[in-house]
CHARMM internal coordinates of N, CA and C (Angstrom, degrees):
IC EDIT
DIST 1 N 1 CA 1.4436
DIST 1 CA 1 C 1.5234
ANGL 1 N 1 CA 1 C 107.17
DIST 1 C 2 N 1.3028
ANGL 1 CA 1 C 2 N 115.53
DIHE 1 N 1 CA 1 C 2 N 117.72
DIST 2 N 2 CA 1.4548
ANGL 1 C 2 N 2 CA 119.71
DIHE 1 CA 1 C 2 N 2 CA -177.67
DIST 2 CA 2 C 1.5251
ANGL 2 N 2 CA 2 C 111.10
DIHE 1 C 2 N 2 CA 2 C -84.01
DIST 2 C 3 N 1.3027
ANGL 2 CA 2 C 3 N 114.88
DIHE 2 N 2 CA 2 C 3 N 164.28
DIST 3 N 3 CA 1.4598
ANGL 2 C 3 N 3 CA 121.52
DIHE 2 CA 2 C 3 N 3 CA -179.80
DIST 3 CA 3 C 1.5245
ANGL 3 N 3 CA 3 C 110.67
DIHE 2 C 3 N 3 CA 3 C -63.08
DIST 3 C 4 N 1.3298
ANGL 3 CA 3 C 4 N 117.03
DIHE 3 N 3 CA 3 C 4 N -37.88
DIST 4 N 4 CA 1.4599
ANGL 3 C 4 N 4 CA 121.02
DIHE 3 CA 3 C 4 N 4 CA -179.99
DIST 4 CA 4 C 1.5193
ANGL 4 N 4 CA 4 C 111.19
DIHE 3 C 4 N 4 CA 4 C -66.68
DIST 4 C 5 N 1.3270
ANGL 4 CA 4 C 5 N 116.60
DIHE 4 N 4 CA 4 C 5 N -36.63
DIST 5 N 5 CA 1.4640
ANGL 4 C 5 N 5 CA 119.96
DIHE 4 CA 4 C 5 N 5 CA 178.16
DIST 5 CA 5 C 1.5242
ANGL 5 N 5 CA 5 C 111.10
DIHE 4 C 5 N 5 CA 5 C -65.09
DIST 5 C 6 N 1.3287
ANGL 5 CA 5 C 6 N 116.60
DIHE 5 N 5 CA 5 C 6 N -39.65
DIST 6 N 6 CA 1.4626
ANGL 5 C 6 N 6 CA 120.75
DIHE 5 CA 5 C 6 N 6 CA 178.97
DIST 6 CA 6 C 1.5211
ANGL 6 N 6 CA 6 C 110.40
DIHE 5 C 6 N 6 CA 6 C -64.72
DIST 6 C 7 N 1.3181
ANGL 6 CA 6 C 7 N 116.98
DIHE 6 N 6 CA 6 C 7 N -44.23
DIST 7 N 7 CA 1.4691
ANGL 6 C 7 N 7 CA 120.83
DIHE 6 CA 6 C 7 N 7 CA 178.36
DIST 7 CA 7 C 1.5222
ANGL 7 N 7 CA 7 C 110.14
DIHE 6 C 7 N 7 CA 7 C -62.73
DIST 7 C 8 N 1.3298
ANGL 7 CA 7 C 8 N 117.18
DIHE 7 N 7 CA 7 C 8 N -42.37
DIST 8 N 8 CA 1.4558
ANGL 7 C 8 N 8 CA 121.27
DIHE 7 CA 7 C 8 N 8 CA 178.49
DIST 8 CA 8 C 1.5301
ANGL 8 N 8 CA 8 C 110.86
DIHE 7 C 8 N 8 CA 8 C -65.50
DIST 8 C 9 N 1.3269
ANGL 8 CA 8 C 9 N 117.14
DIHE 8 N 8 CA 8 C 9 N -37.43
DIST 9 N 9 CA 1.4627
ANGL 8 C 9 N 9 CA 120.89
DIHE 8 CA 8 C 9 N 9 CA 178.53
DIST 9 CA 9 C 1.5200
ANGL 9 N 9 CA 9 C 111.29
DIHE 8 C 9 N 9 CA 9 C -66.15
DIST 9 C 10 N 1.3051
ANGL 9 CA 9 C 10 N 117.24
DIHE 9 N 9 CA 9 C 10 N -31.39
DIST 10 N 10 CA 1.4601
ANGL 9 C 10 N 10 CA 120.35
DIHE 9 CA 9 C 10 N 10 CA 178.76
DIST 10 CA 10 C 1.5243
ANGL 10 N 10 CA 10 C 110.74
DIHE 9 C 10 N 10 CA 10 C -77.77
DIST 10 C 11 N 1.3192
ANGL 10 CA 10 C 11 N 117.58
DIHE 10 N 10 CA 10 C 11 N -39.56
DIST 11 N 11 CA 1.4636
ANGL 10 C 11 N 11 CA 120.58
DIHE 10 CA 10 C 11 N 11 CA -177.20
DIST 11 CA 11 C 1.5324
ANGL 11 N 11 CA 11 C 112.46
DIHE 10 C 11 N 11 CA 11 C -78.56
DIST 11 C 12 N 1.3185
ANGL 11 CA 11 C 12 N 117.35
DIHE 11 N 11 CA 11 C 12 N -47.09
DIST 12 N 12 CA 1.4737
ANGL 11 C 12 N 12 CA 121.66
DIHE 11 CA 11 C 12 N 12 CA -179.48
DIST 12 CA 12 C 1.5286
ANGL 12 N 12 CA 12 C 108.47
DIHE 11 C 12 N 12 CA 12 C -145.98
DIST 12 C 13 N 1.3241
ANGL 12 CA 12 C 13 N 117.18
DIHE 12 N 12 CA 12 C 13 N 89.40
DIST 13 N 13 CA 1.4668
ANGL 12 C 13 N 13 CA 121.49
DIHE 12 CA 12 C 13 N 13 CA -172.63
DIST 13 CA 13 C 1.5250
ANGL 13 N 13 CA 13 C 116.38
DIHE 12 C 13 N 13 CA 13 C -55.49
DIST 13 C 14 N 1.3415
ANGL 13 CA 13 C 14 N 121.34
DIHE 13 N 13 CA 13 C 14 N -42.76
DIST 14 N 14 CA 1.4703
ANGL 13 C 14 N 14 CA 118.57
DIHE 13 CA 13 C 14 N 14 CA -178.07
DIST 14 CA 14 C 1.5298
ANGL 14 N 14 CA 14 C 113.38
DIHE 13 C 14 N 14 CA 14 C -62.40
DIST 14 C 15 N 1.3064
ANGL 14 CA 14 C 15 N 116.95
DIHE 14 N 14 CA 14 C 15 N -33.73
DIST 15 N 15 CA 1.4607
ANGL 14 C 15 N 15 CA 119.67
DIHE 14 CA 14 C 15 N 15 CA -179.95
DIST 15 CA 15 C 1.5268
ANGL 15 N 15 CA 15 C 111.75
DIHE 14 C 15 N 15 CA 15 C -68.03
DIST 15 C 16 N 1.3160
ANGL 15 CA 15 C 16 N 117.20
DIHE 15 N 15 CA 15 C 16 N -29.31
DIST 16 N 16 CA 1.4637
ANGL 15 C 16 N 16 CA 121.11
DIHE 15 CA 15 C 16 N 16 CA -179.54
DIST 16 CA 16 C 1.5238
ANGL 16 N 16 CA 16 C 112.28
DIHE 15 C 16 N 16 CA 16 C -69.58
DIST 16 C 17 N 1.3322
ANGL 16 CA 16 C 17 N 117.29
DIHE 16 N 16 CA 16 C 17 N -28.54
DIST 17 N 17 CA 1.4682
ANGL 16 C 17 N 17 CA 120.28
DIHE 16 CA 16 C 17 N 17 CA -177.10
DIST 17 CA 17 C 1.5202
ANGL 17 N 17 CA 17 C 112.85
DIHE 16 C 17 N 17 CA 17 C -109.22
DIST 17 C 18 N 1.3232
ANGL 17 CA 17 C 18 N 118.39
DIHE 17 N 17 CA 17 C 18 N 15.29
DIST 18 N 18 CA 1.4661
ANGL 17 C 18 N 18 CA 120.39
DIHE 17 CA 17 C 18 N 18 CA -175.29
DIST 18 CA 18 C 1.5334
ANGL 18 N 18 CA 18 C 112.75
DIHE 17 C 18 N 18 CA 18 C -64.18
DIST 18 C 19 N 1.3232
ANGL 18 CA 18 C 19 N 118.88
DIHE 18 N 18 CA 18 C 19 N -25.76
DIST 19 N 19 CA 1.4684
ANGL 18 C 19 N 19 CA 120.47
DIHE 18 CA 18 C 19 N 19 CA 179.63
DIST 19 CA 19 C 1.5317
ANGL 19 N 19 CA 19 C 112.77
DIHE 18 C 19 N 19 CA 19 C -91.80
DIST 19 C 20 N 1.3268
ANGL 19 CA 19 C 20 N 117.61
DIHE 19 N 19 CA 19 C 20 N 3.63
DIST 20 N 20 CA 1.4614
ANGL 19 C 20 N 20 CA 121.40
DIHE 19 CA 19 C 20 N 20 CA -179.59
DIST 20 CA 20 C 1.5211
ANGL 20 N 20 CA 20 C 112.47
DIHE 19 C 20 N 20 CA 20 C -89.95
DIST 20 C 21 N 1.3133
ANGL 20 CA 20 C 21 N 117.47
DIHE 20 N 20 CA 20 C 21 N -7.60
DIST 21 N 21 CA 1.4580
ANGL 20 C 21 N 21 CA 121.11
DIHE 20 CA 20 C 21 N 21 CA 179.15
DIST 21 CA 21 C 1.5064
ANGL 21 N 21 CA 21 C 112.03
DIHE 20 C 21 N 21 CA 21 C 125.49
DIST 21 C 22 N 1.3128
ANGL 21 CA 21 C 22 N 114.50
DIHE 21 N 21 CA 21 C 22 N 162.39
DIST 22 N 22 CA 1.4670
ANGL 21 C 22 N 22 CA 120.63
DIHE 21 CA 21 C 22 N 22 CA -176.21
DIST 22 CA 22 C 1.5314
ANGL 22 N 22 CA 22 C 111.24
DIHE 21 C 22 N 22 CA 22 C -67.50
DIST 22 C 23 N 1.3120
ANGL 22 CA 22 C 23 N 117.78
DIHE 22 N 22 CA 22 C 23 N -37.83
DIST 23 N 23 CA 1.4627
ANGL 22 C 23 N 23 CA 120.59
DIHE 22 CA 22 C 23 N 23 CA -179.41
DIST 23 CA 23 C 1.5120
ANGL 23 N 23 CA 23 C 112.67
DIHE 22 C 23 N 23 CA 23 C -64.41
DIST 23 C 24 N 1.3171
ANGL 23 CA 23 C 24 N 116.54
DIHE 23 N 23 CA 23 C 24 N -44.14
DIST 24 N 24 CA 1.4623
ANGL 23 C 24 N 24 CA 120.44
DIHE 23 CA 23 C 24 N 24 CA 178.77
DIST 24 CA 24 C 1.5184
ANGL 24 N 24 CA 24 C 110.99
DIHE 23 C 24 N 24 CA 24 C -64.25
DIST 24 C 25 N 1.3193
ANGL 24 CA 24 C 25 N 115.97
DIHE 24 N 24 CA 24 C 25 N -42.41
DIST 25 N 25 CA 1.4578
ANGL 24 C 25 N 25 CA 120.21
DIHE 24 CA 24 C 25 N 25 CA 179.41
DIST 25 CA 25 C 1.5231
ANGL 25 N 25 CA 25 C 110.46
DIHE 24 C 25 N 25 CA 25 C -61.87
DIST 25 C 26 N 1.3396
ANGL 25 CA 25 C 26 N 116.50
DIHE 25 N 25 CA 25 C 26 N -44.16
DIST 26 N 26 CA 1.4604
ANGL 25 C 26 N 26 CA 120.95
DIHE 25 CA 25 C 26 N 26 CA -177.95
DIST 26 CA 26 C 1.5266
ANGL 26 N 26 CA 26 C 111.36
DIHE 25 C 26 N 26 CA 26 C -64.55
DIST 26 C 27 N 1.3200
ANGL 26 CA 26 C 27 N 116.88
DIHE 26 N 26 CA 26 C 27 N -44.91
DIST 27 N 27 CA 1.4633
ANGL 26 C 27 N 27 CA 120.64
DIHE 26 CA 26 C 27 N 27 CA 179.73
DIST 27 CA 27 C 1.5164
ANGL 27 N 27 CA 27 C 110.79
DIHE 26 C 27 N 27 CA 27 C -62.04
DIST 27 C 28 N 1.3166
ANGL 27 CA 27 C 28 N 116.83
DIHE 27 N 27 CA 27 C 28 N -47.35
DIST 28 N 28 CA 1.4632
ANGL 27 C 28 N 28 CA 119.96
DIHE 27 CA 27 C 28 N 28 CA -178.94
DIST 28 CA 28 C 1.5221
ANGL 28 N 28 CA 28 C 110.78
DIHE 27 C 28 N 28 CA 28 C -66.58
DIST 28 C 29 N 1.3220
ANGL 28 CA 28 C 29 N 117.36
DIHE 28 N 28 CA 28 C 29 N -37.36
DIST 29 N 29 CA 1.4667
ANGL 28 C 29 N 29 CA 120.24
DIHE 28 CA 28 C 29 N 29 CA 178.48
DIST 29 CA 29 C 1.5308
ANGL 29 N 29 CA 29 C 111.00
DIHE 28 C 29 N 29 CA 29 C -63.47
DIST 29 C 30 N 1.3201
ANGL 29 CA 29 C 30 N 116.61
DIHE 29 N 29 CA 29 C 30 N -44.79
DIST 30 N 30 CA 1.4631
ANGL 29 C 30 N 30 CA 120.11
DIHE 29 CA 29 C 30 N 30 CA 179.49
DIST 30 CA 30 C 1.5256
ANGL 30 N 30 CA 30 C 111.74
DIHE 29 C 30 N 30 CA 30 C -65.58
DIST 30 C 31 N 1.3170
ANGL 30 CA 30 C 31 N 116.93
DIHE 30 N 30 CA 30 C 31 N -41.45
DIST 31 N 31 CA 1.4633
ANGL 30 C 31 N 31 CA 119.51
DIHE 30 CA 30 C 31 N 31 CA 178.03
DIST 31 CA 31 C 1.5253
ANGL 31 N 31 CA 31 C 111.46
DIHE 30 C 31 N 31 CA 31 C -66.51
DIST 31 C 32 N 1.3194
ANGL 31 CA 31 C 32 N 116.91
DIHE 31 N 31 CA 31 C 32 N -36.16
DIST 32 N 32 CA 1.4599
ANGL 31 C 32 N 32 CA 120.23
DIHE 31 CA 31 C 32 N 32 CA 176.93
DIST 32 CA 32 C 1.5261
ANGL 32 N 32 CA 32 C 110.48
DIHE 31 C 32 N 32 CA 32 C -67.65
DIST 32 C 33 N 1.3214
ANGL 32 CA 32 C 33 N 116.98
DIHE 32 N 32 CA 32 C 33 N -36.09
DIST 33 N 33 CA 1.4631
ANGL 32 C 33 N 33 CA 120.15
DIHE 32 CA 32 C 33 N 33 CA 177.60
DIST 33 CA 33 C 1.5262
ANGL 33 N 33 CA 33 C 111.28
DIHE 32 C 33 N 33 CA 33 C -66.32
DIST 33 C 34 N 1.3196
ANGL 33 CA 33 C 34 N 116.81
DIHE 33 N 33 CA 33 C 34 N -33.95
DIST 34 N 34 CA 1.4619
ANGL 33 C 34 N 34 CA 120.54
DIHE 33 CA 33 C 34 N 34 CA 177.88
DIST 34 CA 34 C 1.5268
ANGL 34 N 34 CA 34 C 112.14
DIHE 33 C 34 N 34 CA 34 C -75.57
DIST 34 C 35 N 1.2989
ANGL 34 CA 34 C 35 N 115.93
DIHE 34 N 34 CA 34 C 35 N -30.53
DIST 35 N 35 CA 1.4603
ANGL 34 C 35 N 35 CA 121.05
DIHE 34 CA 34 C 35 N 35 CA -179.79
DIST 35 CA 35 C 1.4989
ANGL 35 N 35 CA 35 C 109.32
DIHE 34 C 35 N 35 CA 35 C 178.76
DIST 35 C 36 N 1.3014
ANGL 35 CA 35 C 36 N 116.64
DIHE 35 N 35 CA 35 C 36 N 142.97
DIST 36 N 36 CA 1.4538
ANGL 35 C 36 N 36 CA 120.90
DIHE 35 CA 35 C 36 N 36 CA -174.08
DIST 36 CA 36 C 1.5361
ANGL 36 N 36 CA 36 C 111.74
DIHE 35 C 36 N 36 CA 36 C -65.74
DIST 36 C 37 N 1.3228
ANGL 36 CA 36 C 37 N 117.47
DIHE 36 N 36 CA 36 C 37 N -41.66
DIST 37 N 37 CA 1.4671
ANGL 36 C 37 N 37 CA 121.07
DIHE 36 CA 36 C 37 N 37 CA -175.95
DIST 37 CA 37 C 1.5303
ANGL 37 N 37 CA 37 C 112.40
DIHE 36 C 37 N 37 CA 37 C -63.49
DIST 37 C 38 N 1.3317
ANGL 37 CA 37 C 38 N 120.19
DIHE 37 N 37 CA 37 C 38 N -46.45
DIST 38 N 38 CA 1.4767
ANGL 37 C 38 N 38 CA 118.34
DIHE 37 CA 37 C 38 N 38 CA 177.23
DIST 38 CA 38 C 1.5284
ANGL 38 N 38 CA 38 C 113.14
DIHE 37 C 38 N 38 CA 38 C -60.50
DIST 38 C 39 N 1.3199
ANGL 38 CA 38 C 39 N 116.82
DIHE 38 N 38 CA 38 C 39 N -34.76
DIST 39 N 39 CA 1.4600
ANGL 38 C 39 N 39 CA 120.01
DIHE 38 CA 38 C 39 N 39 CA 177.61
DIST 39 CA 39 C 1.5179
ANGL 39 N 39 CA 39 C 112.30
DIHE 38 C 39 N 39 CA 39 C -65.78
DIST 39 C 40 N 1.3241
ANGL 39 CA 39 C 40 N 116.34
DIHE 39 N 39 CA 39 C 40 N -41.62
DIST 40 N 40 CA 1.4665
ANGL 39 C 40 N 40 CA 120.65
DIHE 39 CA 39 C 40 N 40 CA 178.36
DIST 40 CA 40 C 1.5203
ANGL 40 N 40 CA 40 C 110.45
DIHE 39 C 40 N 40 CA 40 C -64.90
DIST 40 C 41 N 1.3146
ANGL 40 CA 40 C 41 N 117.04
DIHE 40 N 40 CA 40 C 41 N -44.25
DIST 41 N 41 CA 1.4692
ANGL 40 C 41 N 41 CA 120.60
DIHE 40 CA 40 C 41 N 41 CA -179.72
DIST 41 CA 41 C 1.5255
ANGL 41 N 41 CA 41 C 110.59
DIHE 40 C 41 N 41 CA 41 C -62.64
DIST 41 C 42 N 1.3301
ANGL 41 CA 41 C 42 N 117.18
DIHE 41 N 41 CA 41 C 42 N -44.77
DIST 42 N 42 CA 1.4660
ANGL 41 C 42 N 42 CA 120.36
DIHE 41 CA 41 C 42 N 42 CA 179.47
DIST 42 CA 42 C 1.5266
ANGL 42 N 42 CA 42 C 111.05
DIHE 41 C 42 N 42 CA 42 C -63.80
DIST 42 C 43 N 1.3248
ANGL 42 CA 42 C 43 N 117.33
DIHE 42 N 42 CA 42 C 43 N -41.57
DIST 43 N 43 CA 1.4651
ANGL 42 C 43 N 43 CA 120.24
DIHE 42 CA 42 C 43 N 43 CA 179.69
DIST 43 CA 43 C 1.5267
ANGL 43 N 43 CA 43 C 110.89
DIHE 42 C 43 N 43 CA 43 C -63.45
DIST 43 C 44 N 1.3138
ANGL 43 CA 43 C 44 N 117.24
DIHE 43 N 43 CA 43 C 44 N -42.82
DIST 44 N 44 CA 1.4679
ANGL 43 C 44 N 44 CA 119.84
DIHE 43 CA 43 C 44 N 44 CA 179.62
DIST 44 CA 44 C 1.5232
ANGL 44 N 44 CA 44 C 111.45
DIHE 43 C 44 N 44 CA 44 C -66.33
DIST 44 C 45 N 1.3182
ANGL 44 CA 44 C 45 N 117.26
DIHE 44 N 44 CA 44 C 45 N -37.38
DIST 45 N 45 CA 1.4662
ANGL 44 C 45 N 45 CA 120.31
DIHE 44 CA 44 C 45 N 45 CA 177.30
DIST 45 CA 45 C 1.5179
ANGL 45 N 45 CA 45 C 110.80
DIHE 44 C 45 N 45 CA 45 C -65.29
DIST 45 C 46 N 1.3258
ANGL 45 CA 45 C 46 N 117.10
DIHE 45 N 45 CA 45 C 46 N -45.03
DIST 46 N 46 CA 1.4677
ANGL 45 C 46 N 46 CA 121.25
DIHE 45 CA 45 C 46 N 46 CA 179.82
DIST 46 CA 46 C 1.5267
ANGL 46 N 46 CA 46 C 110.50
DIHE 45 C 46 N 46 CA 46 C -63.68
DIST 46 C 47 N 1.3238
ANGL 46 CA 46 C 47 N 116.66
DIHE 46 N 46 CA 46 C 47 N -42.94
DIST 47 N 47 CA 1.4720
ANGL 46 C 47 N 47 CA 119.02
DIHE 46 CA 46 C 47 N 47 CA -179.71
DIST 47 CA 47 C 1.5180
ANGL 47 N 47 CA 47 C 111.37
DIHE 46 C 47 N 47 CA 47 C -68.12
DIST 47 C 48 N 1.3139
ANGL 47 CA 47 C 48 N 118.20
DIHE 47 N 47 CA 47 C 48 N -35.32
DIST 48 N 48 CA 1.4664
ANGL 47 C 48 N 48 CA 121.40
DIHE 47 CA 47 C 48 N 48 CA -179.96
DIST 48 CA 48 C 1.5252
ANGL 48 N 48 CA 48 C 110.89
DIHE 47 C 48 N 48 CA 48 C -73.16
DIST 48 C 49 N 1.3249
ANGL 48 CA 48 C 49 N 117.60
DIHE 48 N 48 CA 48 C 49 N -31.55
DIST 49 N 49 CA 1.4494
ANGL 48 C 49 N 49 CA 122.76
DIHE 48 CA 48 C 49 N 49 CA -178.66
DIST 49 CA 49 C 1.5258
ANGL 49 N 49 CA 49 C 112.59
DIHE 48 C 49 N 49 CA 49 C -69.22
DIST 49 C 50 N 1.3085
ANGL 49 CA 49 C 50 N 118.25
DIHE 49 N 49 CA 49 C 50 N -27.53
DIST 50 N 50 CA 1.4682
ANGL 49 C 50 N 50 CA 123.06
DIHE 49 CA 49 C 50 N 50 CA -174.19
DIST 50 CA 50 C 1.5259
ANGL 50 N 50 CA 50 C 113.86
DIHE 49 C 50 N 50 CA 50 C -80.26
DIST 50 C 51 N 1.3071
ANGL 50 CA 50 C 51 N 118.47
DIHE 50 N 50 CA 50 C 51 N 6.24
DIST 51 N 51 CA 1.4692
ANGL 50 C 51 N 51 CA 119.91
DIHE 50 CA 50 C 51 N 51 CA -177.72
DIST 51 CA 51 C 1.4814
ANGL 51 N 51 CA 51 C 112.96
DIHE 50 C 51 N 51 CA 51 C -74.97
END
COOR INIT
IC SEED 1 N 1 CA 1 C
IC BUILD
């Protein structure tokens, strides 16, 4: 997980996981729509899991 990905995940979570697949993008987008913090947490978990 690069530093730029972390910054992108904090600023706009769905954009950070757009290359991880449609399911990840959809989940993070919905969580971000419900609240910014759940979207950021989900994006960071997804990005950390892909290592």
